[in-house]
N, C-alpha and C positions, 0 to 999 in steps of 0.2 A: 501364803500353801496353795496351790492348784486345788480343786474343786478336782470328786473323779476323773471326771469325764473332757478334760481340759487334759491338753496335753504340753510336753514340755520335750513331745521329740522334737530333732530340728530335720527337714527332708533330707538331709541327706545321713544320718546314723543308720545301720543297721537294725532296723526294727524286732519286735517280737511282741507277741503276745493280742490283747484285744480292747475292749475298753471294762471287760469286765476283768481280768488281770490287772490291767491298772488301777480299777477301783479294791481289788483287792490286796495290791504294792498298796494303796493309798490306808486303806484299814488297816492294814499291820500297825505296819508306822506310827497309827490315830493310838489303834491300841493299847500303844506302848511313851504313847505321851509322845514321839515324834516327827517331823516335819522334813516336806524335802523345797529344798531352795534351788533355783538358777537353773539352766539348760545346761545340753549337749549340745559345742559348736557345730553350723551346717559344714562338718567335714565326713567324708567318706571314707575317711581312714585315721587311724588313731591311740594311745598308749596311752589311757587315765588309771592314774595313779590317785592312790586310795591313802592316806593316813589323817591323825594318830589312830593309829591301830594299837587300844590298849586293854583292852577286852574282848569274851568271848560273844560276849553283846556283841563283834561288831560286822561277823558276818549272816548274824539275823538279822540286822538293819540293814546291811549292807544288799543282803539282799532283799528283803521288800521294797527296796528304792527303787534297784532297776527294776522289780516289778511292776512299780509306778509309773517308771519313766516309760517303759515298755522297751529297753536297749535289746541289744541282743550282744551282753558281751561275752567275751573270748577269755580264757584260761589255761596254760600250760599247764599240761599235765607227764609224768614221762612215760615212755612209750611201754611200759613194760603191762600198765596197767586198762591198755584197751585190748584186756584179753577176751573172751566169749564170754559171758552172751554182755557183758558190761560194755563195751567197747565201743557199742552203737548208742548207748546210752551216754558216755561220757564225750562223747561229739557232737550228738542232740542236745546235749549241756552248755554245748563249748569249748569243750576242750577239746586243747589241742594238743596231739604226743608228740614233746621231747625227749629225740634218741640222744642219748651221752654218750653212744661206742663211733657216731656218725663221724665222717672225714670232717663233716659243717658243725660248725659251732652253734652255739646257741641263739648265737647273733644274727649268725646268717640263717640257723632254720626258717625266724622269727623272717628275717627279711624278706627271703624266699613267699611265705607265709604268707604275708602283705602283699607279698607281687600278684600270687595268686587267687588273691579272691576280690570281687569288685568292691564289696563295705566291709572292712574291718575296725572293730574294739577289740585292743585287748588289756585285760587288767593287770594289776600291782602292786602287793602295797612294797615298798621299798626299803622298811623296815626288817622285813622278814624278821620279825618276830614281835610279841608284843609288852617287851622288856624295853623301858628309856636306854635310847640311839644318841651316840654324836652329833650322825654320820645317818646317810641311806647308802644302801649298798646301789654301785652302778652301774648294772645290767641294764634297765628301763632307757637311761641315757643311749647308752650301747646300740639297744633294737634301736631307739629311735633316730639316730642319726641313720644309718647303719637303711633302715626301711624310707626314711626322709619322711614320716610322719610326723605332729604337733606332738606334744604332750600334755596332756588336760587335766589339771587340778582336779581332784576331790574329796570331801574332807567328813567326818564327822565330829560336830562340833558340839561335846559334850555339856557345856553351860546352859545354850538355848536348844537341847536334842532337835539340830536339826543338822541333815546331810546334804552338803552345799555343793552343787558343781559349779565351780569354780572359775576357771578362764583355762585359754591355752598357755603354756608357758612360753615365752621369746626368750629362743635357745641362741648363745650364741657359738655355739657346738664345739667346747671349751668345756671337757668332762665335770674338772672338779669347779671352774666356776659355775657351771648348772647347778651340780651338786648340792654345792656350800649353797647359792641363792636360795634354791626349793627349799633346801632345810630349816636356811632359817627362817621363810617366810612362813612357813606352820608350821614353827616355831612361835612366831609373833603374833599370828591370827587365829589360831586354833588350838585347842587343848581339848580332850582325850575323855569317854567316861570315867577312866580310871586319872586324874589328873597328872597323880604325881608320875603314872607313867608318859605321860606323854603333853 
């Protein structure tokens, strides 16, 4: 586990915070008995997926890990939630407004978002639920293909209490193939906090 003043940031990674906030992130993980392993790649833009998602604790652990890394992570939220005075807050926290009534579908909107930024890391939970699923939702792949960005694997591994920043997946650009292989990799390699759910 990195010491609080060691960085696991990469040169290309969109960053936020400072040594103090990274220390706080590591301290929260440490108090919960968790540790951080790995680092993000030297990529300016990517989609990172987080799984297995089996517990309400996942969000707290993930937020602490992101703080410890110092990554500026973005996430999607419906446009209607970006009303005053909360709109500015959501954007400052990484929220990206999604217009479900737009002529452009979500894939196109996110491809346009990636085109509009110099650096951007979009986080997605591909299961879409805390319940056990047979397959991941495929939207993250459609977005990655359209935006021409890598898909990076992040895992919450319950048995060892580790948040693991794993690797960029070697995409075939065949949605069913990629989705099946990524899900199989998670199933083989990682186990969620609530084992029977993931």
